[in-house]
PyMOL CGO cylinders between C-alpha atoms (Angstrom):
from pymol import cmd
from pymol.cgo import CYLINDER

trace = [
    CYLINDER, 42.57, 101.15, 63.80, 42.88, 97.49, 62.99, 0.3, 1, 1, 1, 1, 1, 1,
    CYLINDER, 42.88, 97.49, 62.99, 43.94, 95.00, 65.62, 0.3, 1, 1, 1, 1, 1, 1,
    CYLINDER, 43.94, 95.00, 65.62, 47.32, 94.60, 63.99, 0.3, 1, 1, 1, 1, 1, 1,
    CYLINDER, 47.32, 94.60, 63.99, 47.94, 98.37, 63.84, 0.3, 1, 1, 1, 1, 1, 1,
    CYLINDER, 47.94, 98.37, 63.84, 46.86, 98.72, 67.47, 0.3, 1, 1, 1, 1, 1, 1,
    CYLINDER, 46.86, 98.72, 67.47, 49.22, 95.92, 68.52, 0.3, 1, 1, 1, 1, 1, 1,
    CYLINDER, 49.22, 95.92, 68.52, 52.09, 97.52, 66.58, 0.3, 1, 1, 1, 1, 1, 1,
    CYLINDER, 52.09, 97.52, 66.58, 51.39, 100.90, 68.19, 0.3, 1, 1, 1, 1, 1, 1,
    CYLINDER, 51.39, 100.90, 68.19, 51.28, 99.33, 71.67, 0.3, 1, 1, 1, 1, 1, 1,
    CYLINDER, 51.28, 99.33, 71.67, 54.56, 97.49, 71.06, 0.3, 1, 1, 1, 1, 1, 1,
    CYLINDER, 54.56, 97.49, 71.06, 56.18, 100.71, 69.85, 0.3, 1, 1, 1, 1, 1, 1,
    CYLINDER, 56.18, 100.71, 69.85, 55.06, 102.54, 73.02, 0.3, 1, 1, 1, 1, 1, 1,
    CYLINDER, 55.06, 102.54, 73.02, 56.45, 99.73, 75.20, 0.3, 1, 1, 1, 1, 1, 1,
    CYLINDER, 56.45, 99.73, 75.20, 59.79, 99.72, 73.37, 0.3, 1, 1, 1, 1, 1, 1,
    CYLINDER, 59.79, 99.72, 73.37, 60.14, 103.50, 73.47, 0.3, 1, 1, 1, 1, 1, 1,
    CYLINDER, 60.14, 103.50, 73.47, 59.15, 103.57, 77.15, 0.3, 1, 1, 1, 1, 1, 1,
    CYLINDER, 59.15, 103.57, 77.15, 61.81, 100.98, 77.88, 0.3, 1, 1, 1, 1, 1, 1,
    CYLINDER, 61.81, 100.98, 77.88, 64.44, 103.18, 76.28, 0.3, 1, 1, 1, 1, 1, 1,
    CYLINDER, 64.44, 103.18, 76.28, 63.51, 106.25, 78.30, 0.3, 1, 1, 1, 1, 1, 1,
    CYLINDER, 63.51, 106.25, 78.30, 65.73, 106.44, 81.39, 0.3, 1, 1, 1, 1, 1, 1,
    CYLINDER, 65.73, 106.44, 81.39, 68.29, 104.25, 79.70, 0.3, 1, 1, 1, 1, 1, 1,
    CYLINDER, 68.29, 104.25, 79.70, 70.00, 106.99, 77.72, 0.3, 1, 1, 1, 1, 1, 1,
    CYLINDER, 70.00, 106.99, 77.72, 73.67, 107.60, 77.14, 0.3, 1, 1, 1, 1, 1, 1,
    CYLINDER, 73.67, 107.60, 77.14, 74.05, 109.51, 80.42, 0.3, 1, 1, 1, 1, 1, 1,
    CYLINDER, 74.05, 109.51, 80.42, 72.47, 106.65, 82.38, 0.3, 1, 1, 1, 1, 1, 1,
    CYLINDER, 72.47, 106.65, 82.38, 74.61, 104.08, 80.60, 0.3, 1, 1, 1, 1, 1, 1,
    CYLINDER, 74.61, 104.08, 80.60, 77.82, 106.03, 81.25, 0.3, 1, 1, 1, 1, 1, 1,
    CYLINDER, 77.82, 106.03, 81.25, 76.86, 106.49, 84.90, 0.3, 1, 1, 1, 1, 1, 1,
    CYLINDER, 76.86, 106.49, 84.90, 75.99, 102.82, 85.33, 0.3, 1, 1, 1, 1, 1, 1,
    CYLINDER, 75.99, 102.82, 85.33, 79.28, 101.83, 83.72, 0.3, 1, 1, 1, 1, 1, 1,
    CYLINDER, 79.28, 101.83, 83.72, 81.16, 104.14, 86.10, 0.3, 1, 1, 1, 1, 1, 1,
    CYLINDER, 81.16, 104.14, 86.10, 79.32, 102.69, 89.11, 0.3, 1, 1, 1, 1, 1, 1,
    CYLINDER, 79.32, 102.69, 89.11, 80.00, 99.17, 87.93, 0.3, 1, 1, 1, 1, 1, 1,
    CYLINDER, 80.00, 99.17, 87.93, 83.71, 99.84, 87.47, 0.3, 1, 1, 1, 1, 1, 1,
    CYLINDER, 83.71, 99.84, 87.47, 83.87, 101.12, 91.06, 0.3, 1, 1, 1, 1, 1, 1,
    CYLINDER, 83.87, 101.12, 91.06, 82.08, 98.17, 92.70, 0.3, 1, 1, 1, 1, 1, 1,
    CYLINDER, 82.08, 98.17, 92.70, 85.25, 97.21, 94.58, 0.3, 1, 1, 1, 1, 1, 1,
    CYLINDER, 85.25, 97.21, 94.58, 85.34, 100.67, 96.13, 0.3, 1, 1, 1, 1, 1, 1,
    CYLINDER, 85.34, 100.67, 96.13, 81.74, 100.32, 97.33, 0.3, 1, 1, 1, 1, 1, 1,
    CYLINDER, 81.74, 100.32, 97.33, 82.53, 96.89, 98.76, 0.3, 1, 1, 1, 1, 1, 1,
    CYLINDER, 82.53, 96.89, 98.76, 85.43, 98.41, 100.71, 0.3, 1, 1, 1, 1, 1, 1,
    CYLINDER, 85.43, 98.41, 100.71, 83.19, 101.18, 102.02, 0.3, 1, 1, 1, 1, 1, 1,
    CYLINDER, 83.19, 101.18, 102.02, 80.59, 98.63, 103.14, 0.3, 1, 1, 1, 1, 1, 1,
    CYLINDER, 80.59, 98.63, 103.14, 83.24, 96.79, 105.14, 0.3, 1, 1, 1, 1, 1, 1,
    CYLINDER, 83.24, 96.79, 105.14, 84.28, 100.05, 106.84, 0.3, 1, 1, 1, 1, 1, 1,
    CYLINDER, 84.28, 100.05, 106.84, 81.83, 100.48, 109.71, 0.3, 1, 1, 1, 1, 1, 1,
    CYLINDER, 81.83, 100.48, 109.71, 83.37, 103.81, 110.76, 0.3, 1, 1, 1, 1, 1, 1,
    CYLINDER, 83.37, 103.81, 110.76, 82.26, 105.61, 107.59, 0.3, 1, 1, 1, 1, 1, 1,
    CYLINDER, 82.26, 105.61, 107.59, 85.74, 107.09, 107.23, 0.3, 1, 1, 1, 1, 1, 1,
    CYLINDER, 85.74, 107.09, 107.23, 86.12, 105.27, 103.91, 0.3, 1, 1, 1, 1, 1, 1,
    CYLINDER, 86.12, 105.27, 103.91, 83.84, 107.89, 102.41, 0.3, 1, 1, 1, 1, 1, 1,
    CYLINDER, 83.84, 107.89, 102.41, 86.52, 110.48, 103.10, 0.3, 1, 1, 1, 1, 1, 1,
    CYLINDER, 86.52, 110.48, 103.10, 89.26, 108.41, 101.53, 0.3, 1, 1, 1, 1, 1, 1,
    CYLINDER, 89.26, 108.41, 101.53, 87.23, 108.00, 98.34, 0.3, 1, 1, 1, 1, 1, 1,
    CYLINDER, 87.23, 108.00, 98.34, 85.91, 111.54, 97.97, 0.3, 1, 1, 1, 1, 1, 1,
    CYLINDER, 85.91, 111.54, 97.97, 87.63, 112.10, 94.63, 0.3, 1, 1, 1, 1, 1, 1,
    CYLINDER, 87.63, 112.10, 94.63, 86.01, 109.00, 93.15, 0.3, 1, 1, 1, 1, 1, 1,
    CYLINDER, 86.01, 109.00, 93.15, 82.63, 109.90, 94.63, 0.3, 1, 1, 1, 1, 1, 1,
    CYLINDER, 82.63, 109.90, 94.63, 82.85, 113.38, 93.09, 0.3, 1, 1, 1, 1, 1, 1,
    CYLINDER, 82.85, 113.38, 93.09, 83.76, 111.84, 89.74, 0.3, 1, 1, 1, 1, 1, 1,
    CYLINDER, 83.76, 111.84, 89.74, 80.71, 109.57, 89.96, 0.3, 1, 1, 1, 1, 1, 1,
    CYLINDER, 80.71, 109.57, 89.96, 78.51, 112.51, 90.91, 0.3, 1, 1, 1, 1, 1, 1,
    CYLINDER, 78.51, 112.51, 90.91, 79.76, 114.40, 87.85, 0.3, 1, 1, 1, 1, 1, 1,
    CYLINDER, 79.76, 114.40, 87.85, 78.63, 111.49, 85.66, 0.3, 1, 1, 1, 1, 1, 1,
    CYLINDER, 78.63, 111.49, 85.66, 75.28, 111.02, 87.39, 0.3, 1, 1, 1, 1, 1, 1,
    CYLINDER, 75.28, 111.02, 87.39, 72.04, 111.67, 85.53, 0.3, 1, 1, 1, 1, 1, 1,
    CYLINDER, 72.04, 111.67, 85.53, 70.57, 115.13, 86.01, 0.3, 1, 1, 1, 1, 1, 1,
    CYLINDER, 70.57, 115.13, 86.01, 67.77, 113.79, 88.20, 0.3, 1, 1, 1, 1, 1, 1,
    CYLINDER, 67.77, 113.79, 88.20, 70.37, 112.77, 90.83, 0.3, 1, 1, 1, 1, 1, 1,
    CYLINDER, 70.37, 112.77, 90.83, 72.19, 116.11, 91.00, 0.3, 1, 1, 1, 1, 1, 1,
    CYLINDER, 72.19, 116.11, 91.00, 70.47, 117.25, 94.20, 0.3, 1, 1, 1, 1, 1, 1,
    CYLINDER, 70.47, 117.25, 94.20, 71.04, 113.92, 95.92, 0.3, 1, 1, 1, 1, 1, 1,
    CYLINDER, 71.04, 113.92, 95.92, 74.74, 113.86, 95.09, 0.3, 1, 1, 1, 1, 1, 1,
    CYLINDER, 74.74, 113.86, 95.09, 75.15, 117.52, 96.15, 0.3, 1, 1, 1, 1, 1, 1,
    CYLINDER, 75.15, 117.52, 96.15, 73.52, 116.83, 99.51, 0.3, 1, 1, 1, 1, 1, 1,
    CYLINDER, 73.52, 116.83, 99.51, 75.47, 113.61, 100.08, 0.3, 1, 1, 1, 1, 1, 1,
    CYLINDER, 75.47, 113.61, 100.08, 78.85, 115.00, 99.05, 0.3, 1, 1, 1, 1, 1, 1,
    CYLINDER, 78.85, 115.00, 99.05, 78.20, 118.32, 100.77, 0.3, 1, 1, 1, 1, 1, 1,
    CYLINDER, 78.20, 118.32, 100.77, 78.02, 116.53, 104.12, 0.3, 1, 1, 1, 1, 1, 1,
    CYLINDER, 78.02, 116.53, 104.12, 81.10, 114.43, 103.38, 0.3, 1, 1, 1, 1, 1, 1,
    CYLINDER, 81.10, 114.43, 103.38, 83.07, 117.49, 102.24, 0.3, 1, 1, 1, 1, 1, 1,
    CYLINDER, 83.07, 117.49, 102.24, 81.99, 119.48, 105.32, 0.3, 1, 1, 1, 1, 1, 1,
    CYLINDER, 81.99, 119.48, 105.32, 83.16, 116.64, 107.56, 0.3, 1, 1, 1, 1, 1, 1,
    CYLINDER, 83.16, 116.64, 107.56, 86.49, 116.49, 105.73, 0.3, 1, 1, 1, 1, 1, 1,
    CYLINDER, 86.49, 116.49, 105.73, 86.95, 120.28, 106.11, 0.3, 1, 1, 1, 1, 1, 1,
    CYLINDER, 86.95, 120.28, 106.11, 86.14, 120.03, 109.83, 0.3, 1, 1, 1, 1, 1, 1,
    CYLINDER, 86.14, 120.03, 109.83, 88.78, 117.34, 110.28, 0.3, 1, 1, 1, 1, 1, 1,
    CYLINDER, 88.78, 117.34, 110.28, 91.30, 119.37, 108.32, 0.3, 1, 1, 1, 1, 1, 1,
    CYLINDER, 91.30, 119.37, 108.32, 90.50, 122.55, 110.25, 0.3, 1, 1, 1, 1, 1, 1,
    CYLINDER, 90.50, 122.55, 110.25, 91.18, 120.65, 113.47, 0.3, 1, 1, 1, 1, 1, 1,
    CYLINDER, 91.18, 120.65, 113.47, 94.39, 118.99, 112.27, 0.3, 1, 1, 1, 1, 1, 1,
    CYLINDER, 94.39, 118.99, 112.27, 92.91, 115.50, 112.21, 0.3, 1, 1, 1, 1, 1, 1,
    CYLINDER, 92.91, 115.50, 112.21, 93.39, 112.89, 109.48, 0.3, 1, 1, 1, 1, 1, 1,
    CYLINDER, 93.39, 112.89, 109.48, 90.84, 110.13, 108.87, 0.3, 1, 1, 1, 1, 1, 1,
    CYLINDER, 90.84, 110.13, 108.87, 93.56, 107.60, 109.76, 0.3, 1, 1, 1, 1, 1, 1,
    CYLINDER, 93.56, 107.60, 109.76, 93.93, 109.23, 113.20, 0.3, 1, 1, 1, 1, 1, 1,
    CYLINDER, 93.93, 109.23, 113.20, 90.65, 107.69, 114.34, 0.3, 1, 1, 1, 1, 1, 1,
    CYLINDER, 90.65, 107.69, 114.34, 90.83, 104.46, 116.33, 0.3, 1, 1, 1, 1, 1, 1,
    CYLINDER, 90.83, 104.46, 116.33, 87.66, 102.39, 116.55, 0.3, 1, 1, 1, 1, 1, 1,
    CYLINDER, 87.66, 102.39, 116.55, 85.71, 105.40, 115.33, 0.3, 1, 1, 1, 1, 1, 1,
    CYLINDER, 85.71, 105.40, 115.33, 87.09, 107.63, 118.07, 0.3, 1, 1, 1, 1, 1, 1,
    CYLINDER, 87.09, 107.63, 118.07, 89.02, 110.83, 117.33, 0.3, 1, 1, 1, 1, 1, 1,
    CYLINDER, 89.02, 110.83, 117.33, 92.61, 111.02, 118.51, 0.3, 1, 1, 1, 1, 1, 1,
    CYLINDER, 92.61, 111.02, 118.51, 93.48, 111.91, 122.09, 0.3, 1, 1, 1, 1, 1, 1,
    CYLINDER, 93.48, 111.91, 122.09, 94.60, 115.42, 122.85, 0.3, 1, 1, 1, 1, 1, 1,
    CYLINDER, 94.60, 115.42, 122.85, 91.84, 117.25, 121.00, 0.3, 1, 1, 1, 1, 1, 1,
    CYLINDER, 91.84, 117.25, 121.00, 90.15, 120.11, 122.79, 0.3, 1, 1, 1, 1, 1, 1,
    CYLINDER, 90.15, 120.11, 122.79, 86.52, 119.73, 123.82, 0.3, 1, 1, 1, 1, 1, 1,
    CYLINDER, 86.52, 119.73, 123.82, 85.57, 122.34, 121.22, 0.3, 1, 1, 1, 1, 1, 1,
    CYLINDER, 85.57, 122.34, 121.22, 87.35, 120.40, 118.45, 0.3, 1, 1, 1, 1, 1, 1,
    CYLINDER, 87.35, 120.40, 118.45, 85.70, 117.15, 119.55, 0.3, 1, 1, 1, 1, 1, 1,
    CYLINDER, 85.70, 117.15, 119.55, 82.31, 118.86, 119.49, 0.3, 1, 1, 1, 1, 1, 1,
    CYLINDER, 82.31, 118.86, 119.49, 82.88, 120.31, 116.00, 0.3, 1, 1, 1, 1, 1, 1,
    CYLINDER, 82.88, 120.31, 116.00, 83.98, 116.92, 114.69, 0.3, 1, 1, 1, 1, 1, 1,
    CYLINDER, 83.98, 116.92, 114.69, 81.05, 115.14, 116.34, 0.3, 1, 1, 1, 1, 1, 1,
    CYLINDER, 81.05, 115.14, 116.34, 78.59, 117.69, 114.91, 0.3, 1, 1, 1, 1, 1, 1,
    CYLINDER, 78.59, 117.69, 114.91, 80.02, 117.32, 111.40, 0.3, 1, 1, 1, 1, 1, 1,
    CYLINDER, 80.02, 117.32, 111.40, 79.95, 113.53, 111.73, 0.3, 1, 1, 1, 1, 1, 1,
    CYLINDER, 79.95, 113.53, 111.73, 76.35, 113.55, 112.91, 0.3, 1, 1, 1, 1, 1, 1,
    CYLINDER, 76.35, 113.55, 112.91, 75.39, 115.55, 109.83, 0.3, 1, 1, 1, 1, 1, 1,
    CYLINDER, 75.39, 115.55, 109.83, 76.39, 112.50, 107.77, 0.3, 1, 1, 1, 1, 1, 1,
    CYLINDER, 76.39, 112.50, 107.77, 73.46, 110.64, 109.32, 0.3, 1, 1, 1, 1, 1, 1,
    CYLINDER, 73.46, 110.64, 109.32, 70.96, 113.51, 109.13, 0.3, 1, 1, 1, 1, 1, 1,
    CYLINDER, 70.96, 113.51, 109.13, 67.60, 112.86, 107.49, 0.3, 1, 1, 1, 1, 1, 1,
    CYLINDER, 67.60, 112.86, 107.49, 68.51, 114.88, 104.38, 0.3, 1, 1, 1, 1, 1, 1,
    CYLINDER, 68.51, 114.88, 104.38, 71.79, 113.06, 103.83, 0.3, 1, 1, 1, 1, 1, 1,
    CYLINDER, 71.79, 113.06, 103.83, 70.26, 109.64, 104.47, 0.3, 1, 1, 1, 1, 1, 1,
    CYLINDER, 70.26, 109.64, 104.47, 67.43, 110.47, 102.06, 0.3, 1, 1, 1, 1, 1, 1,
    CYLINDER, 67.43, 110.47, 102.06, 69.94, 111.59, 99.43, 0.3, 1, 1, 1, 1, 1, 1,
    CYLINDER, 69.94, 111.59, 99.43, 72.01, 108.41, 99.83, 0.3, 1, 1, 1, 1, 1, 1,
    CYLINDER, 72.01, 108.41, 99.83, 68.83, 106.34, 99.62, 0.3, 1, 1, 1, 1, 1, 1,
    CYLINDER, 68.83, 106.34, 99.62, 67.92, 108.07, 96.35, 0.3, 1, 1, 1, 1, 1, 1,
    CYLINDER, 67.92, 108.07, 96.35, 71.36, 107.42, 94.89, 0.3, 1, 1, 1, 1, 1, 1,
    CYLINDER, 71.36, 107.42, 94.89, 71.19, 103.81, 96.07, 0.3, 1, 1, 1, 1, 1, 1,
    CYLINDER, 71.19, 103.81, 96.07, 67.66, 103.28, 94.70, 0.3, 1, 1, 1, 1, 1, 1,
    CYLINDER, 67.66, 103.28, 94.70, 68.54, 104.66, 91.28, 0.3, 1, 1, 1, 1, 1, 1,
    CYLINDER, 68.54, 104.66, 91.28, 71.62, 102.43, 91.11, 0.3, 1, 1, 1, 1, 1, 1,
    CYLINDER, 71.62, 102.43, 91.11, 69.46, 99.44, 92.00, 0.3, 1, 1, 1, 1, 1, 1,
    CYLINDER, 69.46, 99.44, 92.00, 66.56, 100.25, 89.65, 0.3, 1, 1, 1, 1, 1, 1,
    CYLINDER, 66.56, 100.25, 89.65, 68.43, 101.53, 86.60, 0.3, 1, 1, 1, 1, 1, 1,
    CYLINDER, 68.43, 101.53, 86.60, 71.90, 100.02, 86.90, 0.3, 1, 1, 1, 1, 1, 1,
    CYLINDER, 71.90, 100.02, 86.90, 70.96, 96.81, 88.75, 0.3, 1, 1, 1, 1, 1, 1,
    CYLINDER, 70.96, 96.81, 88.75, 73.76, 97.48, 91.26, 0.3, 1, 1, 1, 1, 1, 1,
    CYLINDER, 73.76, 97.48, 91.26, 73.95, 97.57, 95.05, 0.3, 1, 1, 1, 1, 1, 1,
    CYLINDER, 73.95, 97.57, 95.05, 76.17, 100.36, 96.34, 0.3, 1, 1, 1, 1, 1, 1,
    CYLINDER, 76.17, 100.36, 96.34, 75.84, 100.09, 100.10, 0.3, 1, 1, 1, 1, 1, 1,
    CYLINDER, 75.84, 100.09, 100.10, 76.06, 103.81, 100.83, 0.3, 1, 1, 1, 1, 1, 1,
]
cmd.load_cgo(trace, "trace")
């Protein structure tokens, strides 16, 4: 191979490599994340984490648009959020019923324990790892900070 042919081949490999991981699915996902940046800013400001519950529909929509390599992460992340929401619902509690992160008065000890257990699952190693993977992909591919 001549030097010129070798340089052309190397440039082609670099260009093709740059396009891998930047397909239509990634672009659509990045666009969806970008259009929801205000939502992520609101969730960052919410130190209770209850904002995740209020935005479950949007989070599920984003998960549906995510690249295939993020499916497991989104399932783990949303699974914990959905389980927490079901626990609240099963115990007759709305996210807005919490004051300073505390569940409403009048709940039985058993209900408080169930809610606390479901809430602690949100910070489990698996869920944190999943959120970190979602966050890292958004940063690396989409050049966005989510703040999950």
